[in-house]
N, C-alpha and C positions, 0 to 999 in steps of 0.2 A: 503494499500500500505506501503510496508516494504522496507527499506533500513536500515539495522542493525548495529549499533555501538556496537564494542565490550567492551568499558568501559560500557555502559549503560548494555548490556548483562551481565556482572559481578557484578553489582551493585545491594545489597540487597533491597527489597522493603517491604513496609507494606503487611500484609496479608490482603486479598481481596478476597471475595466470588464472583464468577460470573465475573473473570478477562478477559480482552478481550488483546491479545497480542498488547504492544503498537507498531509504526511504526518502532520505534529505538531498539524494543526488550525489554522494562520494561515490567516489571510482569511474565516474563518467569516462573520462580518458580510456581507463582500463577496457572498459564495456564495447567503446567503439573499436578499439583496436583488437579485440578478440573478434568482434564481428566481422572485421575486415578480412582477419585469418582463417575463420571457420566459415562464414557463409558471405561471403563478397557479392553476391547477388541481392541478399537482404542490407548490407551495408548501400549499395546501389540505389535501392527503394527509400532507406532512407534520408540518403543525401538528395534523391528527388522531390522528397516532400518539404525538405528544409529549403530548396530552391523554389518550391512555388510559395514558401511564407517570405522568404527575404530575396528579393529581387537582386540579380547579379552574385548569387550566392554560387560557388561550385560545389562546397561539400564543407562536411567539419570531421576533424581526424585526431585521433591520438598524437599528442607531443610530447616528447620526452624533452625536459628541462633538467640540466645535469643529473642526479639521480632519481627525481621524480617525474611523474606522468601527470601531465593536463589536455589541455585540446586547443586546438588552432581553428579558424574559419578561414576558408580558402575563396577569395573573390578573384575572378576574371576581369582583367584588366582590358582597356579597350586597346591601347598600344602594344604590339608585339602578342598579343597573347597569352602572356605571362599571369600566373597566379600571384596573388599577394595574401599574406595571411596575416589573422589578427589574433592575440590570445585572450584568453577568457575575460580580461579587465576590458578590453576593448569593444567586447561584443555589447549588445543592448540587452536588456532585462527579458524582453520576449525573445530575443535570438536564442540565448543560451536555456531558456526554460524551455522553450520547442522542442530544441535540440536533446533536452532529458526527457521529454515526454517521448518521442520518436526512439530513443535509445531504450525506455522503459519496455515500449511495446515489440520492438524487436531483437532486443537481446540475444544473445546465444543461448541465455538459460531458459528464456520464454519456448525457443523455437526448439531446444533438445528436450522440454517436458518438465526441465527442473523447476520450473515456475510455472503453476496451473493456473493462477489468478491473478489477475494486474488490476489495481485499483488506483485511481489517480484521480487527485483532487483539484478541480478547476482548472483543466489543461490549457483553458484559453487566455489564463490572466497573462496581463502586459502585452498580449497581442492585439494588432489591427483588427478591426470585425471583420475585414474581407477574410483573413488568414484564420477564422475558425471553421469554416466549410473544409479547408485542408486538413486541418487536424479531425474533423469529423471522419473524413474519408481514410486516415492513417486509424483512427479507432475503430472503423468498419473492417479494414483490411487486416487488421491484428486479431482481431474476433474470430477469424478464419480458423486459427491455430492456438487462441487462447482466449478462456472467458476475461470479459473486460468491463469493468464498473468504474464510472466517471461522475462525480458530484459537478453540479455547474449551477450558477444563477445568470448565465449569459443565454438570452433568446438568439443571438447571433448563432448559437451552435447547433440550434434548432431551427433553424429558418431555412428550410430546405423542403421540397416538394416529394423528396423520394423517402423519407424519413417512416421507418415502421414504427407505429405508435405505440404498440404492443411491446418493445423493447424500452420503454420510459415509463419511469416511477416518480410520481409526484410526490411531494412533501411538504407540509405545512405544521406550523406550531401553535397550538390550540389549548388556553388552560394549563402550559407548561408542557404539555404533552405533544410529544412529535408523532405526526401521523404519515406512514408512508403507504401508497397503493397504488394501483394501475391509474391511469388519467381517467378521470370524469368521462361518463358516458355522453355527455353532451359535447364535451370537446374533441373525444374520438370521434363523433358524427361528422362534426365542422371540418374536422383534416380528413375523414375519409369521403366528403362530398366536395373537398378543394375549395372550400370558401375562405379557408385560411390555413396558413402553415401553423404547428405547434408553436413556432418561434414567435410569431404574431399574436397569438392567445396569451403567449407568457408576459409580452408587452403591455398587455392590456390587463394583467391580473386576472386572467380567466381560467388558468388551470387550476383544478382542487384533486387531491386524491380522491377516489371513487368510496374507500372507506371512511372520509372524512366526516366529522360531525358539523356542525353548521359555522360557517365563515372559514375564510383562508387568508394565509399568510399575506403581506403585501406584496412579496416577491418571492413565488415559490421556487424551492430547489427541484432540482430533476435529476 
């Protein structure tokens, strides 16, 4: 279960074989290096998603800094077609968080079955709203080989016509109790009839858990 911390994502770590991404993002460089060596096709998928999030990016890689391991982000320059690299402290918050989300989903320990479930808290934090759709696609692709659970308060993540509402659970807080359940029947019907997307309903505070009592939270989580 992941709740990424920016200071941890930017912190160098010792080289470690078979590393699993820590819940706050430690070992990001080791995880990327292992994926490049073990499953290069999936490393390319990770880089492709990151390119869709970050314009002009080429990819993100393990970077050896003396006896420690960190990450570097490669960009393609216009002159000569050479890559230029930026270390973790030069990356934006959204970029390094997006890289961590993708690493969590496609790391070797997920692909070889050592991790049977990946949970990510608010994967879209610090990203431009337009990039939320890219992360949704990555979450969906990853769910083909591992169970994925993500919490979000972002309507942008759900603002799409092809969303399977049955995969979404709504949450609300009432009288100090948290209610979680399938999206209410009225909202499911509206989405099925393509009158609004689930994201549009969320912006209007129109989503409630089907088992909830009266009322709903001002901004439901899903």
